[in-house]
N, C-alpha and C positions, 0 to 999 in steps of 0.2 A: 504493500500500500504506500510506503514511503516514496518509491519510484513513481508511482501513479500520481501522487500529490505533487511531486516535483515537476513532472511532465505537464500536469495541468496548469501549474503556476506559469510555466513557460508559454503554454498555448493561450492562456487567458489574456496575455498581453497582445496576442494577435487577433483576438475576437473583435469583430466589427458589429457593434450593436445595431447600426443602421440597416444592415441586411441580414443579420443573424447567421453569419458565416465567418470562417477563418480567413484572414488576409495573409497570404504567404507569398514568398518570391516565386516568380514564374520560372519553371525549369524548361527551357526551350530545347526539346529533344530533336527538333528539325522535321517533325512529321505530325500528322493529325491536327495539331493546333498551329495556327499561324498568328496567334495573339502576340503582339509586340508591346509588351508592358513589363514593368519591373515587378509589379505585384498583381495578384488576382485573388478572387474568392473561389477556391477549388471545391468541387462537389465531394470527391472522395475523402480528402483531408478533413472536411467539415463533418462528414458522417463518422469518421473514426474518432474525431474529437467528441462528438455527441455520445458515442459509445463509452468513452472514458468518463465523461461526466455522469452518465448513468451508473457506471461502476462505482464511482466515488459516493454517489447516493444522497448527498445533502439536498434539502428542498430547493436551494438556489441553483444547484447544479442540474437537478432534474428539470427545473423550469427552463433553464438555458438549453438543455439538450432537446427538449420538446420544440423550442423555437428554431433550433438548427435543423432538426429533422423536417419540420414544417416547411422551412425555406427551401431545402434541397428537393423535397417531394414535388414542389411546384415546377421544377425544371425538367422532370421526366417527360419523355414523349408518350402521350396517352392515346394517340390515334391508332387503332388496331389495323387500319389500312395502310399505314406508313411503314416502310421497311425498317425504320428506326424505332418502332414501337418497343417500349420498355427500357430504353437506354437513356443515359444522361450525357450532357456535355461535360467536358473537363472543368470549364470555368463558367462562372456567372456572367462574365464579360464577353463570352464567345458562345453563341447559340449553336445548336446542331447544324443549322443552315450555313453557318459561317465556317464550321470545321471542314477540313478537306483531307481525308474523309473523316466522319465521326468514328469514334472508337467503340465498337460493339462490346468490347470487354467490360465496359463500364456497367452493363447489366449484371455481370458476374461480380465485380468488385463491390459496387454499391449495394447490390442485392444481398451479398454476404453480410455486410455490416448491418443492414436493416433487419435481416433475419436474426442476427445475434441480439440486437436491441429488442426485437419483438419477443423472442423466446426467453431471454434472460431477464428482461426488465419491462415486459409489456404491461404488467400490473401498475407500473409507475406512470405510464402515459395516459393522458386524457382519452376517454372513450372514442371521441371522434377522430383523434389523431391515430389511435391504435387501429381503427378501421381503415384509415387511409394508408397506413403502413402495410396492412395486409393486402390491400389492393395493389399497391406499388410493387410489393414482393411478387405477387402473382404475375403482374405484367413483366417484370424482369425475368422470372422463371420461364415464361412462355416465349420471351425473346430468345433466351438460351436454347429452349427446345426447338424453336423454328430455325435457328442458325445451325445447330447440330454439328459442332466441330468434331473432327475425328480424334483418335487417341494420339496422333502425331503432334497435335498442338498441346503439348503435355500439360503445362500449368493450367491452361484454360479448360482442357478436357476434365481435369480433376476439379477445379474450382466450380465449373458449371454443374458437374455431377453433384457436388456438395450442396450447392444452392438449390437445385431441383429436388434432391432427396429431402433436404430439411424443409423446403417449401411444401412438398407433398405431405409430409407428416404434419406440419403446422396448420396448413390450410385444408387438411383432410381431402387432398386431391390425389387419388390413386394413380392417375396417369403420370403426374409429375414424380411421385415416389418411385414408381416402377422405372421410369426413364432414368432418374438419378442413379438407382441401383444398377441398372444395365450399363450405363455410361461408365461408371467406376469399375465394374467387373470387366468390361471390354478393355479398358485402359490397363488394368492389372494383368489380365491374361496376355496381352500383347507384350508388355514390359518383361514379364517372366520368360515368355517364349524367346524373345529376341536377346535378352540379357541386359537391357538398359532402356531408358526412355529416349524418345526421339530428340527432344530438346535436351541433348545429352549434357550431363555433368555441369549444369548451369547453377552457379552460386545463387543468382537472383531467383530463378524460377523453381529450383528445388526447395528453396526456403519458402516460397509461396505455397508449394504443395504441402510441405510440412505444417505450415501455419493453418492452412484450410482443412487439412485432414485432422489436425488437433481440434479445430472448431467442431468438426463433425463428431469426433469421439466424445467431446464434452457435451454436445447438445443433442446428438441423435438418440433415438429410441429403438428403431427397427433393428433387430439383431443382425440380419443379413447385411444391411447398409453399413452398420458400425463394424462388423467383422471384416468386410471388404476394405473399409477405411484403415483398420489396424494393419492389415496385410500390406497395403500400399505404404503406410507409415514405415513399417519394418524394411520393406524393399528399398525405398528411397534412402533411408538412413544408411543402409549397408553400402549403397553406391557412394554416398558422401564419405563414409569412413575409409573406403579403399582408395580414395583420392586425397585424403588429408595428409599433409607433410608436417609432422611435429617439429622438425628442425627449424623450419621457417615460420610455422604457424599459418601456412597458406593452404588454400584449396587448389591442389594441383590441376593442371589442364589435361587435355584440351577442354575448352568451354564453348558450348554452342551459343549461349546467351550470357553476356556479362556486361555490366555497366561500368566496371572499373578493373584495373589490372590487379590490384591488391584487395583483399577483404576490407570492406568498410568497417569502421568501429561498431556501427549498429549491427551489422551481420555477424561480426566476431563476437559481440556481446550475446547475441541469441544462441550461437553455438556454445559459448562458454556456459551460459545458463543451463542449456539442455544437457551438456556433458559433464559439467563440474570440473572442467580443466581449463587452464589458460589457453586462449585462442587468439592469435594475431596480437599478442601483447595485452589482451584484456583478461584480467583475472576473474574468476567467478564472483568474487566479492565486488569488484568494480562493475561487473555485468549486472548484478542485482540492483545496483543504483541506477543503471541506465535503462533497463527493460521494464516498462510499465506493466506489460502483460506477460507473465512467465510462460514459456513454452512447455509442452509435455517433455518429460525426460527422454533422452535418447535411449534406445534399446541397449541393454548391456553388451550384447555381442558387438555392436558397432562402437559403443563407447570406449572400448579398450584401445581402439586405434588413435584416440585423442590423448592418451597418456604420454607425458614427456619421456617415458621409458620406451615407448614404441619406436622402433627403428626400421621401417619398411625398407627392403632392398630388392632390387631386380624389377621386373616388369609386371604391370597390370595391363592386360590386353582385353578389351571389351568391345563386343558388337553392340552398336547403338541403333542401327536400323537395318532391316532386311530389305531385299529387293528381288526383282525377277532375274537379275544376273549378278554374277560375282563382282563385276566392276562397280556396280551401283551400291553395294552394301557399305554401310558406314562403320568404320572400326577406329577405335581410339587406342593409343599406346601411351603409357605413362611409365617412365623409367626413374626409379628411386636410387640415388647414389649418395648416401650419407647426407651431407648438408645441401645437396642439389637435387632437384627434380625437374625432368623434362617431359612435357606432354605434347603429343601431336595427334591429328586426325587425318585419315588417309585422303579425304577430299572435302573441301569446304570453301564457300565463297568468302569474300574479304569485307563483308559488312563490319561496321565498327563494333557491333556487339559480339562478333566472333573472335575466338582465340584459337585458331587452327594450329598454331605453334607457339608455345609459351613455356618458359623455364623460370625457376626461382632458386636462389641460394642466398646464404648469409653474406653480407658485405659490410664494410666499415661504415657504420652509421645508419644501417638500414637493411632493406632487402633488395637484392638485385633482381631485375625483371628483364628477360630477353624475349622479344617477340618478332614475328614476321608480319609485315603490313604492306598493303598497296595504298599509296597516297596520290590523290589528285589535288594539286595546288595546296598541299599540306594537310588535307583532310582525308580520312579513310574513305576509300572508293569501293562501293559494294559490287561493282561489275567485274570482279576478278575471281578466278577459281584457283586455289592452291591444291595441287596433288603432292602429297608428302609421304615419303617412306622413311621410317625411323628404325635404326638398329642400335639398341642400347643408348649411348650418349651421343650418337651421330644421326643426322637427318639430312635429306635432300628434299627441297621443295621446288616444284615446277609451277610457273604462273602462266595462265592463259586468260584471255578476256572473254566475257560473256555478253551475248547480244540481247538477253531478255531479263536483265537485272537492273536495279536502280542506281542512284548516285550515292547519296549519303545513307539512304534507307535501302533495305533489301529489295523492296519492290514498289513502294508507294510513290517514288519520285522519278521514275523513268521518264525522260523528256518526251513530250508528245511527238516532236518531230524526229526523235531518235538521235539527235545530235548532242554530244557532250562537249562543252566548251572548257578548254584547259590550256594552261601555259606550262604545266609541269606534271609528269606522270612517272612514278618510280616505285619499284619494289624495294622495301627496306628491311634489313635485319638490324634490329635496334636493341641496344642495351641501356636500360635506365637504372641509375644508381648514383648516390651522392659521390662515390669515388670512381665512377666510370672513366676509363682511359682508352684512347685509341693507341694501343701499344705498337702495332705494326701496320703499315699500309703499303701494299705493292700493286703491281699491275693487275692481278686478278685474285688477290687474297688480302685478308686483314685479320688482325687480332684485337678483339674487343675485350677489355680486361676489367674485372671488378673483384675486390676481396681476394679470395684464394682461387678464383676460377678465370680461365680464358675461354672465350668463344672464338675459335679459329674458323673464319668464314672463307668460303671459296666461291668464286663466280665461274660457272661452267660455260655460259654462252647465252645469247638471246638475240631477238630481233623485234623491231617495231615497224609495222607496215613494210616489211621486206628489207629494211635498213638495219645495220648493226647498232646495238645499244652500247652504252659505255658504263664504266664502273667508277663510282665516286664514294669516298669515305670522308667522314667529318664528325663534328660534335655540335650539339645544341643544348644549352642549359645543362641539365644533369643527365645527358644522354650522349652516347656515341653510336655511330651507325655505319653500315656498309650498304650502298644503294646500287641497284641496277637501274640506270636512268633510261627510260623509254623515250621521253620527250621533254625538252627543256628549251623553250623559245617563246615566240610571240603567241598571244592568246589566239587559239584556233578552234574550229568546230570539227569534231570527229564523229563519223558514223561508224561505230564499232563493227557493224555487220559488213561494212564495205572495206575494212582493212585487209591488207595482205598478211603475209607471215608475221605473227606476233606471239612471242613466247619468251620465257627465260627460265633458266635453272640456276639455283644457288643452294649451297648447303653449308653446314657447320658441324663441328665436333666440339663438345664442351668438356674441357679437361682441367685438371688442377693447375693453378697458375704456374707458368714457366715450364711445366712438365712436358717434355717432348715438343716444345713449341716449334722449333725449327723443323723437326721431322714432320709435324702435322702441316706446316706451311708448304712443304715440298710435295705433299701428296697431290695426285692428279685426278681431276674429274673430266670425263670425256663425254661430249655430246655429238649426236649424229642425226641428221634429218633423214627420215624414211617415208617418202611420200607426204601424206598429210599428218604424220606423226613425228615427234622428236623423242629420242631415247637418250638417257643419261646414265652413265656408269661411274661408280666410285668404288673401285675394287678394294682399296685399302680398308673399307668398312663394310664390304659385302652388300652394297646398296645398288639396286637397279631400278630406275624409274622411267616412266614414259607417259606421254600425253599428246593431245592434238597440237598442231602447229599454227592453227588459225582460229580467230574468234568464232564462237558458236553458241547455240542455246545451252542452257544449264544442263539439261538431261543428256544431251549429246556430249558435252564437255566432260561430264562425269564418266561416261562410258568410254571415253577416249583414253583413260588411264589404265594402268595395269591392275588386275585384280589384287586385292590386299592379300599379303602373305604374312602369316604369323612370324614375328621375328623376336629378337632379344633373347 
């Protein structure tokens, strides 16, 4: 309760009495919302605030919670003939008509908060408002039902199943209850069969799943519904545990969806609360002061992996998505080597939320992070595909361009005319750390150094629209990098589907600082063009990779790579 009171004191200062909602900074993620303002009144944050007020329970808090809920209910789309029926805008200041496009997930997120308020504290709400909440929850649940996302949209598949299941129980709606149960069971069956969830190893969305399944376990009554929830809870926690790296306190890659390179303090606090161990520098004692709503305890089998005495070694190889052919299956590899961990996925696009290649280790003054990124004018460019083969502490990544993906977002912002305007396009192997150094730079190799580790990078070859690319190394703030430069010139418009031969291969081996540095620099990577494919060999590390040589659609680009082979 102390953490709740402390959080409410902080949020009370943000409450705007004139509109009965929280006024918070606008987080411009670059899609859905195009609101250009420093602050706004958010629907989801306001409902979460109302839920905390109800939990605190004083008369003044309950009155304010009722005002907040009333204000947010008025923003829901209530027209059953509108495709947006049952959802909310992100902000009071930006209507659903103004969003581009609206976020249908807001039926799930806002519906979950309203259901919690209704089930846990409905007796505290005025009769008229309670009836309106029931109606709003029904609308949200049927929006989820009508949208009917599949199990591959992992966090929303679970969240929507929880909302529909609990709504079915609460509203005595057998259809919604049955739908929620079926949706969760389909998700679980697929995850167990494949070996992982399709939004694989996501710190952000696995914690959404854990949070919402915890809500289901706390509030649900139907035995089958709750049992399925517990099985999902255990399965997801086991996946988190096998990717946790105690030496750095980080959630090892690869990550399908992540909003930051390192665990945020809030996420680390949730993990510390659930496991009872220090995570990301946050002790359980500190976490208890930070987390207003305590999560359910981590299952004991998974909890052991968070102990400081745990010292995972070797590889975790996990299938995340099945497919009709071997080339299209998604496989992740995570190599634990004492203070360092390297994670890769065999194929993934270069959206800012993806971490297809990422490593962590201890450095002087912090945690070193090594990533592979595709940058357009300095920002992550989603229209690239990385094919990566990893063997222990070495990897090779091939980059090709995609003709059916977006700019900064995965798919929401593909230009209508198909033209991407740019003055710079480059594939970057980047090392971020307070002590990062560019130790060696040569014609086609570099050594990026931090702490007791070297990243020995090799450029194998590449082309952009049929012309040779160049190799460039440098540093920027607390980062050093080795780049494959595809284009660097006047701002120009490019139709990716009309480009000629465009590809690159680069790789790296992560070794203890100074160890065999010269030997690793002298190793040779070989590329050869074979028709519409390019093949790359790194004999020193037993790595062989291949991919298409021209831009193509995502599905075709994925199939152009070699089938994944278990390594390490």
